[in-house]
N, C-alpha and C positions, 0 to 999 in steps of 0.2 A: 780442685774446684772444676766443675763442668764448664767447658768452653762452648757457649751456645752459638758461636759464629762458625765453628768448625775450623778445619785446618786451612781452608782456602776461602778467603773472604770474597773472591771473585766468582766462585762457583755458583750455579743456579740453586735456588732454594728448592729442596725436595718437595715442599708443600705447595709451591706456586706453579701452576701449569705454565709451561713456556719459559720459566725461569725469570730472573730479575730483568727489569726493564733496561738496566745498565748493560746486560749481557746479551740482548737480542741483536741478531745480525742485521745490519743495515742493508736495504736492497741495493744491488749494484746497478750502475748505469749501463744501459744497452745502447750500442751505436744505432743511430737513426738518421737516414739521409734527410737533409733540410729541403724537402720538396716543396715547391710553391703551393700555398694553401694549407699546409700543415699548421695546426693551432698548437702553440707551445707556451709554457710559462717560464720566465726567467726567475730562478729561485731567489736570488739576492734582492731583486727590486720588486718582485711580484708582478712584473709586467706581463700581460697576456696578449698575444697577438698571433696573427697568421703570417707565415713565412711569405715574404714578397720576392726576395732574391738573395743570393749569396754573392758577395763581392769582395775584392781585395783592396785594402787600403793600408799604406805604410808597411807593406809586407805581411799584414795580418788578414786572415780570412774572416769576414764578418757576415752575420746573418741579419737581414733587415726584417723586423717584425712590425706589422700594422695592427693597431687595436681596433675595436669596434667603432671608434669615433674617427677613424681615418688617420690618426697620428702614428708616426713611425719612429722607431728607435733601432739602433744597431748594437749588436752584442758579438763578442768573439765566439767563433765556433768552438765546440768542445763540450765538456761536461757543464752541469749547472742548470739544466733545463728539465722540465717535466712535460710529459705527454700522457693524457688520460690518467693522471695520478701516479705515473711511474717515472722514475728518473731515466733520462736518456743523455747520450753524448751526441750532439748534433755533428754530422759530417757533411762534407760537400756532396751535393747530389751527383749521381753517376750520369755523365753525359753520354748520350747515345750517338755514336759516330755513324755517319752515313756509310752505307756499304761502298766498298772500293769499286771504282768503275772497272769494268772488265778490260783486260789487256788484249783480248782477242775477240774477233767477231765470230758469229756462228759458223762462218766458213773456215775459220782458223787463221785469217789474216790479222795483222797487227791493227788493233783498234785505233782510230783517230778521233779523239774526243774534242767536241766543240767546233768541229769543222762544219761549214754550211754545205748543203747539197750543191753539187756543181750544176750549172745550167746544162740541160740535156744536149747531148751530142746529136749530130745528124744520123749517126749509125744506130742500129737497132739489133736487139736479140728477139727472135721470134720463137715461140713455143706452140705446141699443137693445141692446147686447151687450158681451161681454167685451173685444173689441178696442177698441171705442170708449172703454170705461172705462180701459183700460191706457194709451191714447194721452193721454187727458185727465190722468191721474195723472202721466205722465212730464213733460208740459209745464207743467201748472198745479198740480201737487201741492202745492208749497210755498205758493202763494197760497191754495189751498183750506183748508189746515191753519190758516193764520193767520186766515182768515175763519170757520173752523168750519163749512165746508160739506161735506156728505157726498154722494158720487156713488154712485148705485145703478143696477143693471142692470134694464132693463125687459123684456128678452127679447122684443124685437120690439114694434112699435107696434100690432099687432092687438088687444092687450088693454089699450090705454091707458085707455079709458073705465072698464073694470072696476077698474084700479089706482087711478085718481083717486077713484072712488067709495069705495074702501076707505081711502084716505089722508085724504079729506075736507079738502082745502086750505082755508085761510082767509087773511085779510090778513096774519096773523103766521106762517103755515105755508105758504109758497108752494112751488110746484113749477116748475122750469125743465126743459123737455124738449128734448133734442137728437135730431133725427130724420134718418136717412139718406134721400137721394133725395126730398127734400121740394120737388117742382116742380109747377107748375100741371097739373091733370088727372091726377095720379098717385093711386094707391091710398092712399099715405101722406097726401096732402093731404085726401082724403075722410075718412079715419079720424080724423085730428086735428081736423078741423072739427066732426065729430059729437061727439067727446069734449069739446071746449071748451064745447059747449052745456049740458053737465051740471054745470058748476062755476060758482061765483060769479065775476063779472067781476073781472079784475085779480089773481086768485089763481094763475093758471097762464099761463106763457108758453111757446109751442112755436116753436122755431126749427130750421132744418135747413140742410143743405148739398145741393148738386145731385148729389152722387156716388152711384153705385150702392152703394158700400161705403166705409167710412171709410179703407180702404187708400189710396184715390185722393187723400185729403187730404194724404198724404205726397208731396212733390215727386218726380216720376218720376226725376229725375236722381240721387236718393239710392240708387236700385237699378239705376242704369246705363241707364235708358231716356230717350229724348227726350220721350216722352209715354206715358201709360197707354194700352195698346191697347184697341180696341173689341172686345168679345166678342159674338158673334152670339147671337141669341135661341135659347133651348133648351139653352144650355150654362151650367152652373153658373159664375157669374162668377169666383169665386176660383180654381177649378181651371183655368178657361180662362186666367186671368192666369198661373198657375204654369207652364202648358204654354208660353205665350209666352216666359216667362223661362227656360225650359229647366230648371225645378226639379221635384223629385218632386211628383206631384199625385194620387196614387192614394188615399191614406187620409186620415182626419181628422187623424191625427198629422202628415202632410205639410203640411196647411194650417196647423196650429198652429205648427210649426217655421218655416214660411215667414213667418208674421206676426211671430214673435220676431226673425227675421232683418231684416225690414223695420223693425220698431220700434227695433231696435238701431242703425239708421242715423240716427235722429232725435236731433239734439243739442239743439236748442231750437226756439223758435217760427219761426225763419227757414227751417226745413226743412219747414214746413207751408204749405198754400195759404191765402191770405187769406180765402177763402170759409168756412173752418172757424174761423180765428182770431177773426174778428169775432163769429161766432155764440156761441162759448163765452164770450167776454168779456161779451157782452150778458146771457147767462144768469147769470153770476156777479153782475153788477150787479143784476139783477132779484131774485135770492134774498137778497141782502145789504142791500137798500134798507131 
């Protein structure tokens, strides 16, 4: 006799597209973080609500759902929920950890977190201009605030003797001076030597770097150069550099914008030449001794 059911009563019927309803594969639950605001349906109770929060009670993680009338119910996290008509397994939302506080300052010193800035000392560090001050602040600013050291602009070394006479440095009110292009035989060396004769010994320390301008203390690679170009005499150094870089160099604003662009490439002490790093560290030690 012909067996109209075939040899396998669980197999799909050849004449029915998709096979028997008993043999269709159930959709599997996909994990879904229970983020606040997510609207879900709890399958067993039919409760529909938005996720308010995930909490732990009696050792069990629960998701709290709020319906459109403002009523709330709690359900165990896991399978048994629907989102947009599809089964999901609710999981705890991923918490975003705050980035770890840096362990070092931009100068390479050990970072001190939560410390208040110290009341300013009587001692000072003087730099020649605005660009010098901004570079020192970017790299050593955290250290200087902890130590209570104020950096002030000298507006050029030409009036150093006059500024020292007005400040009247003492053993308790020292001055550290950072000078550009402080090399043997330079005008800067002559002016600083003369100024030091007017103050008590040990109250003022003048240190400098060999560069024409503090721009050169930034490693040339940070602005896409292999080395800082030599600018011929008679050409204003900064504008000559900008022309070499192909940057606007006509106005004072062009120079200011170029410096901000250069300063923006400095991440920490590793982007500066050691000839500047050592001098600034010595000055900080001197005024905080």
